[in-house]
Every structure is written in structure tokens, then in C-alpha cells.
N, C-alpha and C positions, 0 to 999 in steps of 0.2 A: 420488710424492706432491708436493703443490703448495701454494702459498700462496693460490691462488684459492679463494674461499669455497665454490663449488659442488663443487670437487674434494675438499675436506676431508671431505665427507659422502657422496661417491659410493661405491658398493659396492666397487669394486676397490681404492680407497684404504683402505677399512675392512679388506679382506683383506690388503693390503700391511702395514698396521699389525700385524695378527695374525701375519703371517710374521716381521716384525722382532722382535716380542715373543717368539715361539717361539725364534728364533735366539739372542736374549739369554739366555733360560732355559737353552738347550743349552750355551752358553759358560760360564755360571755353574755349572751342575751338573756338567759334565764336565771343565772346565779351570780353574774358579775365577776366571774372567775376568769382570769386571763393567764393562759399557760404560755411557756416559751414557744416560739415558732418551731415547727417540726424540723427546720433545717439548722437549728441551733447546734446540733452535734457537729456541724462542719466548722464551727468557730472554736476559739481557743478554750473556752470554758464548756463543761458538759451541760446538757440541757437541764438536768436535775442534779443537785449535789448528792454525793454518795455519803451517807452517814458513816462515821468512823466505827460505830458500834457493830455494823454488819455490812462491810464493804464488798459483799458478794451478791450476785444475781442468782436467785433460785429458779430453776427450770423444772416444772412438774410434767413429767412424761418423757420417756426415752425413745419415742418414735422419731420419724424423719424430721418432723417439725421441731421437736426439742433439740435434736442433734444439730440441725441447721442453725437454729438460734444460738446454740453453744459455739458453733464455728464462727459466726459473725462476732460474737463477744470475744472469743479467743483471739481473733485477728486484730481486735482493737485493744488487746491487753487488759480486758475486763475480766476479773475472776468470776467463776460461776460454779454451780453444782447442779447436777441432773438427778432428780429423784424419780425412780422408775418402780412401779408397783410389782411388776413381773420379774422373773429371773433372766430376761433376755432383752436385747435391743430390738427396735424395729416397729413396734406397735402393729398396725395393720399390714405392714410389709412383712408377710410371713410366708415362707416357702416350706411346704410339706414335701419331704423326700421319701420316695418309695423304695429306693435302693441306692447302690453306689454307681450304677451305670450312668454315662453321660445323658443329660437331659431327662433323667428319670425323676421328675419332680412335678409338683403342682403348686402354683402361686395362689394362695387362699385370698390374699388381698390384691393390691395393685399388681398387674401383670404386664401391662403394655403402656408405652409412653408416646404420645403424639409429638412429633418434631415440628412444632409450630412456634410462632413468635411468642405466644404466651408462655410456652414451656422452655424458652431459650435459657433462662437461668438454670434449669435442671440439667440441660445438656452441657452447659458450661461447667456445672459441678461434676458431671460424668468425666469430662476432659481433665478437670483439675485433679481428681483423685485417681484417674487412670482406669475407669471402668469401660469395657468394650461393650458395644451394643450390636445387635443383629436385626435383620428385617423380620418384623412380625407380620405374618400373613393373616390379616384380619378377615379377609373374604376369600372364598374359593375362586381361584383365577379362572376356572372353567365355568363358573356359574352353576355348579351342581349342588351347592349347599341348599338345605331345605328349611322351610318354616312349617311348624305343626301347631295348629290351633283348632279346637273343637273336633279333633280326630280327622282334620283335613290337612293333608300334606301337599305343599307346593314348592317349587323351586324359587329361590330368591330372584332368579333372572326372568321370572314370568311377568315382570312389569309392576306397576303400582300395586301396593297392598290395599285392596278394597275390602269392605266388610262382606260383600257378596261372595267373594272367593272363599271365605272361611265360615260361611253360614252364620254370620253375625247379624242379628236382627236389631231393629230400632234405630238404625242409622240411615237417614234419608240419602238415597243415591245422589240426588241433586239438592244443594250444591256441594255437599260434603263428601259422601262416600266415593264417588268416582274420581275425586282428586287424589285419593290415597292419604294416609295419615301424615306422610312427610310434608306435603304441601300445606295441610291444615296447620301443622305445628310451626312450619316456617312462617306462615302468615302472622303468627302470634309473636314469635321470638325474634325474627330478623329485623323488624323495625327498631328494636332496641339494640341488638348486637351491632347493626350497621352504624348506628349513632355512636356507640362506644368505640368502635374501630376508628371512626372519623375523629373522635376526641383524641385517641392515642396518636394518630398521625399528624394532627394539627396542634397538639398540646393544649386542647381546649377542655371545657367541662360542660358544654351544653347537653351532650348526650347523657352524661351522668345526672344532670339535674332532671331530665325527663325520666330516667330510670328511677330516681328517688321519689318522683311524684307518684309512681305506681308501686313503690316498694311495700306499701301496706297490703297489697293483694297477694294471695296465694296464686299459683298457676291456675288452679281450678276456678277460683273466684273471678280471676281476670277474664278467663275464657267464657265463662257462663254468665257473668254478671251483666245485667241490663243497666249500665252505668250512665250517669249524667255527664261524665267527663270523657266519654269515648271519642268525642271530636275535638278535644282540647288541643291536640297536636295533629298535624297532617301526616298521613301515611301510616298510622298505627294499625289500620285494618284495610289494606289495599284491595283485598278480595271481597270486602264487604260481607264477611261471614259472621261477625259478632252481633249478638251473643250466641255462642255455640250451645246447642242442646246438650244436656248432661250426658245423653247416650253417646254423643260424638266425643265429648271430653273423655269419657271413660274408655272409649275405643282407642283414642290417641294415646292415653296413658298406658294402656295395656301393651301396645306395640312399641311405644317410644321409651318407656322407662320400666318401673315396677310398681306394684300396688302401693298406693299412698304417696307416691312421689309428687303428684300434682297438688298435694296439700302443703308442700313446701313453698317458700317465697318465689314469686315470679322472678325476682332478681337473681335468685340462686340458679334457676333453670337457664336464664340468659347467660350468666357467667360461666356455667358449665358448658354451654354451647360454644362459647368463645374458646374455652380451654381445649375442647376436643374437635372443633371444626374450624375455628377462626373465621376465615372469610369465604367458606364454602369450597375451598380447593381440596383436591384429594389429599388425604393425610398420609404422611410417611411414618408409619407406626414402627416403634423399636421395642426391643426387649433386652434385658441384661444377659450377655453371653458369658462373661467370665470376669474374674478379678485380675488386676495387674500382676505380672510375675514378680515384681519387686516386693509385693506384700505377702507372697506365699510363705515366707519363713514363719509367719504367725501361726502358732499351733491352733488358734481358733479357726483360722481359715483353712488350714490343711485338713481338718476333720470333715469338711463338707465338700461335695463335688461342686464344680464351677456351675454358674448359671443360677437364675432365680432372683427375684427382687430383694430377697433377704441380703443379698450381697451388697446392696447399696448402704444400709445402715452399718453393716459390719466393716465395710471398706472405708466409709467415712470416719468411723470411730478409730480405725487403725491409722488412717491418715492424720487425724487430729492428735493421736498419741505421739506422733513424731515431731509435732510442732511445739514451740514454747507455750507455757500456760495451760497445758492439758490437765484436766481433772477427770479421773475415772468415774463413770456413773455409779450411783448407789442403787443396787438392785434390791428387790424384795422390800421396798420402802414405800408403803402405801400412805398417801396423804389423806388425812381425815378432816382437815379444816385449816383456816388461816385467820389471823387476827392482827390488828394494828397494835403495836406496843411502843409506848414512849421509851426513849433510851433510859430514862430514870427507872423504868420497871424491868430492865434486863435482869434476869435472875442470876444469883450466884450459883455455884455448882450444886449447892445443897437444896436449892429451891425447886419445888415440883411444878409441873405444868399448871395444875389447878391454882396454886398460889400465885403464879405469874398472871394468869387470867384474872384472878380476884383483884390483884393489885392494879391491873390495868383498868378493870371495871370501876374501881374506886376513884380513879382519876378521869373517868370518861366524861366527855362533854355531851351536851344535849344533841338531838338531831338538828341538822341545819336546814334552813329554808333559804329561798331566794334572797339575795342581798346580805346574808350573814357573812361575817369574816370567818374564813376557814383556817384552822390551825395547821401548823406544819405537822406532817406525819413522820413519825420516827421510823423504827424498824418494823418489818413484817415478820410475824412469827408463823411458821409453817408447822402444823402439828401432824405428827406421823403416828401410825397405829402402835408401833413398838419403838420406844425410845424417847428421849427428850426432844423438845421442839428445836427447829433450826431457824436461825435469824438471818434475814436478807434485807438489803436496801431496796430491791425490787424483785418482783416475782413474775415470771412468764409461765402461764399454764396452757398446755396444748390439749387438755382433756377436761371433761366435765367433772367438777368436784361434787362430793356428796352434800 
């Protein structure tokens, strides 16, 4: 979430608020724990007090998520540190360059950005830091691009992709095959995505509640399951196709995503559909053309040709470096674990990590159950592979820890 006006009203921010509110209800109902309201940051006092022993926020990961979190903290005057395991910024935003000629590169990670309502905060960020974008031609305008499956090649413009056209067996032509995989998938995803869009436009949460009722299912389990709750809400299977045969599910997965994707949560597939198609309108795809001329004096940016998604983290870091409160990321700093440390256990300069952990363990309380009073948490120790631990009031991690 963010202080930027456009982000406060963007769909994913709306769903993030719902997720936080649901978590607060769970803590209150199951454990009797009541946290400050998520909007407490708008009041005079911070939502959580910052311990004097470690009044910085630690950010694990120097990808775009970590950098954006740092930007929001920096704008609020909150000190931070970014710990990045690799020697570079960007994470999965990585541009491999073949040479020095213009556009002679390949984006290994994210390469295109849909200009939709969901992505409005990103395009606001582009404008804020001065990145220029260009039109990304996602489809051949003349319809000559081809699909190749089972050694069968056909043009995309040849109409619905049916299993018969590519010698795919096991998928009944009726009622599934002749529809094409797009309509089969839309029958599954759109009832949820339309409800979430309605939530966003009406500032409601009914669609979110419906989505959460089915969050326990993977995409595959939802499509193929003979569930007792299939008629709980109207319009979830408008074409009356469920449960889908597994052969149909596998066919849809092959053409829609990649192997294993449908083992992910149904809600993840729905939210991705919102991010990349929103309400079914044609997408205005963009790519990063160049960095702003005002930032070219940086030696870091001068060494690379313009263009490529790697320009986003580099330019964002360059922009932040010119604002008050900037902290340069720590590279080659691999995090190996975290632990809660009482301020009384803060080590003197001569104390080792193991001594610190031992001291904290000696003061450790029991595991807590529902109804137990929870003690205040002091500082968080972030342990790195090489060097002493670093201490923070809060930690934001954008990557999976070991």
C-alpha cells in the first residue's frame, strides 16, 4: 500500500486492505489480539511504536518490490536498509544485453507492462521518475503469427484454438473442445473477476468474500472437483460445464499458462487475470524505452544502452539517491535467518551472534495459545551469512527465506 493518491484507490490496494482486515479479524476471534486499525498511520501517532534500540526498517531483497517499499518509507522520513544477496539491483527485472546497439537486448524477467487500472500505480511511478515507454506489439497486426503444438502449425487468426486442430485427444468436442480454451477458462475466472471489479467500483467487499470462500481450491481442483458448494452462489458456472474432465483442465492449462500453473491457488489465477486483462478490453501494452536524460550523468546508467526493464530499478534507485533520507543498498548480503530479540539482549560489540541467540533463548517465553497475553516484541535480528546481525524495528521481506 502507498501514500500515492492513485494507489490508494487501485484494485490491488483495495484487496490488500481486505486481506489485512481479514487477518485482524482472525487474530481477534482466535487469539483475542487486537491490532491498531490499518488506517492508524494517517493519525498523529504511528501504528506501531519504533523501538529506540533499532529505529530502522529492514528490507530483504533489492528487487522492485524492495525498492518500492524503500521509496514509500523514504517519503515518510522512515529510515531503512535494503539487504540484497546478489551484486545488483532488480531481482527478476533483468535485462541481458547482446551488444551496444540500440534495442540489442533480451528481458529475462518482466518485459511488458499492461496499461490498465490495476497497473496505474506503476505508470504513475514511470512518470514520477521520468521513464519513457513505447508501444509493445504483443500480437502480429496482420495475424500471421503461428502456434505450434504436436508438430501442427496454425495461424493465430484461424479462429478458436480447439483440440481437434492440434491433434489433441481425450477432450470431448462437445461441450468443451469446440468452445476453445479461452471460453472454457473465462467460464471459470470471469465470475470472480467481475465480482472483484464491482467491488472496486462500488468500494464494497462482497466479491472478495466470494473469492475467499473458494481460496482453498487450486485452479485445477476448482475446475475438476465435483463440489457440494458449486451452487452456493449464482453465476459461477454460467455455461454449466463443471466439473471439467481432467483432460480438459490439462488442455486449458497447456494453452493458457505453463505446466503446473493450475496447481496454484484459484485466487492467484483470478488476480493475475485482473492484472493483465482487467475487464476484457484490449490491452495497451508498454515497454521501457529509455531512462530520462536528467539521470544520464550517472556512470551506472551511462555504461548500459537505453531500454530494457532493468532500467526501472536502476532509475528508481538513482531517483531515490537524490531525495532526503536515501540509504544505499547493501549488496552481496545474504540473509540466513531472523529472530526476535528483547532490547535487553542487544549485544555489545564484542558479543557474537551465537551468544546473542543463546541469551535470547534463555529469556524466551513459552509458545502461545488462544487467549494468552502476548508480550511486546523488541527488536528483530536479521542474521546474514557474513558479518554480525543487523537489528531493526520491523522487517519487510520480498523473497522466501531459508
